[in-house]
C-alpha positions in Angstrom: 0.0 0.1 0.1 1.1 3.5 -0.5 2.5 5.7 2.3 0.4 8.7 1.4 -3.0 7.0 1.8 -5.3 8.8 4.2 -7.8 6.2 5.5 -10.0 8.5 7.5 -10.5 12.2 7.6 -13.3 13.8 9.7 -13.2 16.8 7.5 -14.0 14.8 4.5 -17.3 13.4 6.0 -19.7 16.0 4.4 -18.1 15.3 0.9 -18.5 11.6 1.6 -22.2 11.9 2.4 -22.7 14.3 -0.6 -21.2 11.8 -2.9 -23.3 9.0 -1.3 -26.5 10.9 -1.8 -25.6 11.6 -5.3 -24.8 7.9 -6.0 -28.2 6.8 -4.7 -30.3 9.6 -6.1 -32.4 7.2 -8.4 -35.2 6.9 -5.8 -37.7 8.5 -8.2 -37.3 5.6 -10.6 -37.8 2.8 -8.0 -41.6 3.1 -7.9 -41.7 2.9 -11.7 -39.6 -0.1 -11.8 -41.8 -1.9 -9.3 -44.9 -1.0 -11.1 -43.5 -2.2 -14.4 -42.1 -5.6 -13.1 -43.7 -8.8 -14.5 -43.4 -10.3 -11.0 -43.5 -7.4 -8.5 -43.2 -9.8 -5.6 -39.5 -10.4 -6.5 -38.8 -6.7 -6.4 -37.1 -6.8 -2.8 -34.7 -9.4 -3.8 -33.8 -7.7 -7.1 -33.4 -4.4 -5.3 -31.2 -5.9 -2.6 -29.1 -7.7 -5.1 -28.7 -4.7 -7.3 -27.7 -2.4 -4.5 -25.2 -4.9 -3.1 -23.6 -5.2 -6.5 -23.6 -1.4 -7.1 -22.1 -0.7 -3.6 -19.3 -3.4 -4.2 -18.5 -2.0 -7.6 -18.3 1.6 -6.2 -16.1 0.5 -3.3 -13.7 -1.5 -5.5 -13.4 1.2 -8.2 -13.0 3.9 -5.5 -10.4 1.8 -3.7 -8.4 1.1 -6.9 -8.6 4.8 -7.8 -7.5 6.2 -4.5 -4.7 3.5 -4.4 -3.5 4.4 -7.8 -3.5 8.2 -7.3 -3.1 8.6 -3.5 -3.9 12.1 -2.1 -3.7 13.5 -5.7 -7.0 12.0 -6.6 -9.4 14.6 -8.0 -13.1 14.8 -7.0 -14.0 13.4 -10.4 -11.6 10.5 -11.5 -11.9 11.5 -15.1 -10.0 14.6 -14.1 -7.0 12.5 -13.2 -6.8 11.0 -16.8 -4.5 12.5 -19.4 -6.1 15.4 -21.1 -6.6 14.0 -24.7 -9.4 13.2 -27.1 -10.3 9.9 -25.5 -10.7 11.5 -22.0 -12.8 14.2 -23.6 -15.0 11.6 -25.3 -15.5 9.8 -21.9 -16.6 13.1 -20.2 -19.0 13.9 -23.3 -20.6 10.4 -23.0 -20.9 10.8 -19.1 -22.8 14.1 -19.8 -25.1 12.4 -22.2 -25.7 9.5 -19.6 -26.7 12.1 -17.1 -29.0 14.0 -19.4 -30.7 10.7 -20.4 -31.5 9.8 -16.9 -33.8 12.9 -16.4 -36.7 11.7 -18.5 -36.7 8.5 -16.4 -37.0 10.6 -13.2 -40.1 12.4 -14.7 -42.0 9.2 -15.2 -43.9 9.5 -11.9 -44.8 13.0 -12.7 -46.2 12.0 -16.1 -48.2 9.1 -14.6 -49.8 11.4 -11.9 -50.7 14.0 -14.6 -52.1 11.3 -17.0 -54.2 10.0 -14.2 -55.7 13.3 -13.4 -59.1 14.4 -14.5 -57.6 17.7 -16.0 -55.5 15.6 -18.3 -58.6 13.7 -19.6 -60.5 16.9 -20.2 -57.7 18.4 -22.4 -58.6 18.8 -26.1 -57.1 16.4 -28.5 -56.4 16.6 -32.2 -59.4 14.2 -32.8 -61.8 16.5 -31.0 -61.2 19.4 -33.5 
């Protein structure tokens, strides 16, 4: 192990909880996943398994990145990569991935609006 690894720092706890909240911010999607499952009774098992795998991958990736870069690790690991076209493309695709997640988070809103009486009273093209 590296000599400059900092295993615990109380001043980094707020950043840790901020990153943890960001990593698990997909709660708006969970209800839709449960509702769209073919066998909703298996949802708890699938959720636990998925979260376990997700946390394990995050811990392994974070440990390897911290072990590789030590205290020089940037907040976003992609900032540690060499600044070339490949790194820029990774960052662009990461942005597209984030943008693509917003419509999924709006699905509960659309379902609530579509089930409202106001939505059913709205004029449609066939009513003109």
